[in-house]
Each structure stands twice: as C-alpha cells, then as structure tokens.
NUFIVO-682818 format. One record per residue: x, y, z of N, C-alpha, C, O in turn. Coordinates in steps of 0.1 Angstrom, whole numbers, plus 5000, padded with zeros to 4 digits. Atoms other than C-alpha are relative to their C-alpha. Example, Ala and Ser with C-alpha at 12.3 -4.5 7.8 and 13.67 -1.06 7.14 Angstrom:
BEGIN
500949885000512349555078500950125000501950125007 499149895000513749895071499250115008499750225009 
//
This chain:
BEGIN
500749985012431844788863500849954988500349894979 499150045011434744738840500249855000500249794989 499850155000435244378852498749934995498849834989 501250065004431544308847499950014985499349924978 500149985015431744448811500949904993500649844983 499050105007434844228803499449865001499549784992 500550144999433143918817498849984991498649874985 501250015009429943998797500549984986499949904978 499450015014432044038765500649864998500449804987 499450135001433843708772498949894999499049804991 501150105002430543518777499450014987499149914981 500649985013429043668746500949954989500449894979 499150065010432143578726500149855000500149794989 500050154999432143218739498749954994498749844987 501350045006428443198729500050014985499549924978 499849985015429243328694500849894994500549844984 499150105006432043078690499249865000499349794991 500750134999429842788702498949994989498749894983 501050005010427042898679500649984986500049914977 499450015013429442928649500549854998500449804987 499550145001430842578657498849914997498849824988 501150095002427342428659499450024986498849934980 500549985013426342598626500949964989500449964977 499150045011429342488607499649864994499249775002 500450135005428542198583501049895004502249925004 499250114996429841858593500749944988501849884989 499450055012430641768557500350114990499450194987 499649905010432541988533499649964986499849854982 500450025014431042018498498649955000498049935011 501450045001427641918485499849855003500749775001 500350144997425941598497499649934987499149984978 500350085012425541308473498649955001498249905012 501450045000421941238464499949854999500849784995 500350155001420340898466499949964986500349844983 500050035014419740908429501449984994501649894985 498650025005423440948422500649875005501349814997 499550124995424240658444499449884992500149794989 500750115007421640438426500649994986500849884981 499550015013423040538392501449945000501849874991 498650064999426640458404499949855001500749784996 500150144998425440118415499649934987500149824984 500450065013423740048382501149994990501249904982 498950015009426840138363501049895004501749844995 499050104996428939898384499449865000500049775004 500750135001426439608378500849914991501249954980 499350105007428139298366499049894996498449835004 501050105005426039058344500549865004501749845006 499850144997425738688352500149924987499149924980 499950075013427138488322499649864999500049794990 500350155000425738148331498849964991498649844990 501150045008422738168308500549944986499849854981 499450065012425038088278500349855002500049774993 499850154997426337758293498749925001498649814998 501350074998422737668302499449974987498949864985 500650035014421537708266500849904993500349814986 499250105007424537518253499849865006499749764998 500250134994423937238278498649944996498549824993 501350045004420237228268500149944986499549844983 499950055014421137198231500849874999500549784991 499250125000423736928239499249885004499349774998 500950114996421136718256499149964989498849844987 500950035011418736748228500749924988500249824983 499250075011421436648202500449865005500349774997 499650134995422636358224498849905000499049794995 501250095000419136208228499649974986499349854983 500450025014418436248191501049904994500549814987 499050095006421736078181499949865007500149765000 500150134993421135808207498849924994499049804992 501250065006417735728192500449954986500149844982 499650045013419335718157501049885001500849794993 499150114998422135488169499349875004499649764999 500850124995419635258186499249944988499149824987 500850055011417535238155500949934989500549834984 499250055011420335188130500949885004501049784997 499050104996422834978150499349885008499649765005 500550104991420934798177498849924994498749804994 501250075006417634728159500449964986499549894979 499550055013419734658127499250044988498949964979 500749955012417834878104500950034989500750014977 498949975010421034988087501349945005502250025008 498950064994423534738098501350034993502350054999 498749975008426134808070500550145003501750165005 499649874996426135178078500650015014501550095017 499550004986426635108115501449955000502250005008 498750074999429534878109501150104993502250104997 499149915007431135138085500450125008501550175007 499749894991430835418110500749975013501650035017 499550044987431435248143500949895001501649875011 499150125000433334938133499549895009498349865008 500450114992433234668159499450055013499049965022 500549954987431934898187498549984999497850024989 501450025000428434818198499350135002499850235008 500849875000425735088194499650035014499650155018 500449984986424635038230501250065008501050145017 498849954993428235108242500250154996500650235005 499849865004428335428222499050095007499450205011 501049924993425135548238500450025015500350135020 499649994986426535478273501250105001501350175011 498949915000429835658265499650144998500150235005 500549865001427935958253499350055012499350175015 500649964987425935948285501050055010500750155017 498949954991429135978305500550134996500750225005 499549875004430336268284499050115003499450225008 501049904997427036458289500050025015499850145019 499949994986427236388326501250095005501150175014 498849924997430736538327499750154997500250245004 500349865004429436848309499050065010499250185014 500949954989426636878335500850035012500550135019 499149974989429236858362500750134999500850215008 499349875002431337138347499050125001499450225006 501049895000428137348343499750035015499550155018 500349984986427337298380501150075007500950165015 498949934994430837408390500150144996500350235004 500049865005430637718368498950085006499250195010 501149934994427237808381500350035015500050145019 499749984986428337768417501050115002500950195011 498949894999431437998411499350134998499650225006 500549875004429438278395498950045011498750155014 501049974990426538248421500750045013500150135020 499349964988429038278449500550154999500550225009 499649865002430338598434498850105000498950215005 501349924999426738728430499650025015499250135019 500449994986426138658467501050095007500650175016 499149914994429338838477499850154996500250245003 500349865004428139148458498750055006498350165003 501249954992424939158479498749954994497750004999 501250055006422438968458499649875007499649765000 500250134992421538718485498649954996498449824996 501350055004417838698474500149924987499449814987 499950075012418738588439500849875003500449764997 499250124997421238338453499149895007499249785004 500950094993418638188476498949944991498549824992 501050055009415938168450500449894990499649814986 499550095010418137968426501049895007501749835000 499150104994420037758452499749864997500649784995 500450135003418037448445500049974985500349864981 500150015015417437508408501349974993501349894984 498750025007421137518399500549865002501449824994 499550134997421737178414499149894993499549774993 500950105005418736998398500649934987500449804987 499550075011420436918364501049895003501049784998 499050104996423336738381499349885007499749775005 500650104993421036548404499249914990499149794992 500850085009418736438375500949914992500649804990 499150085008421636318354500749895008501049785003 499450104991423236138383499049895003499449775003 501050104999419935958389499849924987499649804988 500050075013419835878352501149904998501049794993 498850095000423335728354499749875008500149765004 500350114991422235508383499049914993499149784994 501050085007419135388363500749924988500349814986 499450075011421335308333500949895005500949784998 499250114995423735108354499249885005499649775003 500950114995420834908369499649924988499549804988 500550075012419534828334501249924994500949814989 498950075006423034738321500549885008500949785002 499550114992423834518350499049905004499349805011 501150094996420434348355500049874992499449784996 500050125008421134098327498649974994498249854994 501350025006417734148311500149924987501149944979 500050075012416933918282499950094988499250204989 500049915012417434058247498749984991498750024980 501250025007413933958237499350134997499150215006 500649875004412334238217500850125003500350235004 499149894997415334458225499650085012499650205012 500549944988414034528260501050105006500650215010 499049914994417334678274500150134992500350244998 499949885008417534918245498950105002499050225003 501249914998414035048249500050065014499650175016 499949944986414535088287501150115000500950215007 498949905000417835278280499550134993499750244998 500649895007416035508255498950075009498850195008 501149944991413135558280500750085011500150195014 499349924989415635668307500550134994500450235001 499549875007417235918283498950104997499150224999 501149915003413936058272499450065013499150185013 500549944987412636098308501050105006500650205011 498949904995415936258318499950134993500150244999 500049875008415636508290498750085003498850205005 501349934997411936588298500150075014499450175016 499949944987412836658334501050115001500850215008 498949904999416036848330499850134991500350234995 500249885009414937078301499250115007499650225006 500749894993412337268322500950075010500850205012 499149944990414937328349501050104993501250214998 499149925007417437468324499350134994499950244994 500749885006414837688307499650105011499850225009 500449914989413537828340501250085005501250205008 498749944995417137898351500550114990500950224994 499649915010417938068318499250135000499750244999 500949895000414938288320500250095012500250215011 499749924988415738398356501350084998501450195003 498749935001419338488347499950114990500450224992 500249905010418338678316499250125006499550235004 500849904993415738868337500950085010500750205011 499149944990418338938364501050104993501250214997 499049915007420839078338499250124994499850234992 500849895007418039288321499650105010499750225007 500449904990416839448353501150085005500950205009 498849934995420339548365499750075013500050195015 500449954987418939598399501250015010502249945008 498949994991421139708428500049895010499149805010 500050104989422039488458498850005008498050105008 501250014992419439378482499950125010498750175013 500149894991420339648507499650134994498950215001 500549885007419839928482498650004996497950104994 501450025004416439788472499150025013498050055011 500849994988415339788509500050145006499150185013 499849874994416540138517498850104996498350165005 501249915003413740328498498849975007498050065011 501250044992411040128515500150035014499150075020 499949974986412440178549500250155003500050195015 499849864998413140548544498750085003498750185009 501349944998409440628545499449975014498350025017 500650044988408840458578500450105011501650135013 499849904989408540708607499949945013499049855015 500150064986409140628643499450115009499650235008 500749924991407040768670500750015014501149905019 499349994987408640908702499050075009498150135005 500949944990407041008734499049905006499249785005 500950094993404040878752498849984990498450074983 501350035007400940718736499049965010499249885018 501150034991397640708753499249894994498949884982 500850115003395740388752498650025005498450035017 501449984997392040438751499349875003499449784994 500750124997389940168768498550035001497749945004 
//
C-alpha cells in the first residue's frame, strides 16, 4: 500500500510538472501587436528623391527647345544676324543647337543612372511592385533622346539642300517631337513618385499580410453532394 501511494504521488507530480510546462508562456513579456509593427515600418520609411531630378530634367528640356528655336530664328534664319555674331562669334547656330542636344542627352543619361540606383534600393527594401510598375517608364526618356540623336545625325549627314532652310526645320521638328513624347513620361513618373512618398506604405509583404490573415483553412473531410 505504501509503495502504491508513493507511485501515485510520483505520477501526479509528473503530471503537474508536465501541465505547468505546457502552460508556461513560450515568449516572456507582452506580445507585439500588428499595429505597432505597422507604425514601426511607417517610421522607417525612406522617401524616393528622384522626383526632383525629374522636374529639373523636364524644365531643362523646355528651356533647351525654347533656346534652340530662338537660335534658329536669330542665327540660321538671319533675323538678327548682328546679335548672333556678337553673342556666338563665328560659331554656327546649327552647331550650337547640336552641342546643346548632346548636353541634354548627357543629363538624361545621368538621370537614368540616378533613377536606377534609387529604384534598386527601393526593390531591396521590399517594394517590388513599385519597381515593376516603373521598370519601363524610367528608361523611356533615355530611349527617346537616343532616338532623337539618331534622327539628328541622319539629318546632319544626309546633305540636304539649304533651300528654304529645310535641315533647320527638320532639326527643330525632331526637337519638338522629342519634347512632346518625353514630357508625359517625366510627368507620369513624377506623379507616381510623389504619390509613393505621400502614401508611405509598408513593403509588399506587410501589405499582403492583412488580406491573408482573414483566410481560413478547412481541415477534415468534406462531403460532395451529387
């Protein structure tokens, strides 16, 4: 009888120990709420600074095309020949326009490098959706200006006759078309970046968690009625 009582006490003590172990919390301290994690993510949000270079590039193109039209009217069309000689000297107005075109193209190239750098950092922080949505848009200004450079080289090397200043008009037409195509791309890109910085949303994984947390899984057997 005594041995049976000792064994009964040993079994009950082992059951109490196992129950106490199972009932002990796995994490010491209070749990972190989902709202606290979201607020921490929002505080750590880093803005994308590429909208400022986009606006500067947009203004640079408008100023360049406007000055090119003025140079073509004053120097090439000889509306103000004396002022052109006084400002540019012996340099042809058409050459000035082409040199300015090269400078603008270099600025577009630097803009593309800057955008690629910052978008790579955005992708590494978990904003893959934003990176994919603007993957083509960020390269369009460089592609447009490169195509414009090719068209300018074709016009300059074609040896077109100077009758009615045809090469100058073609050159200005290329610059105007280039401006009309690239400006919407820069405006749309600027609006998207400003909206991204204003929303200050978390990474893609944190945006998907609330929607998936409400999905319930069914376990067991399901009867199919026929």
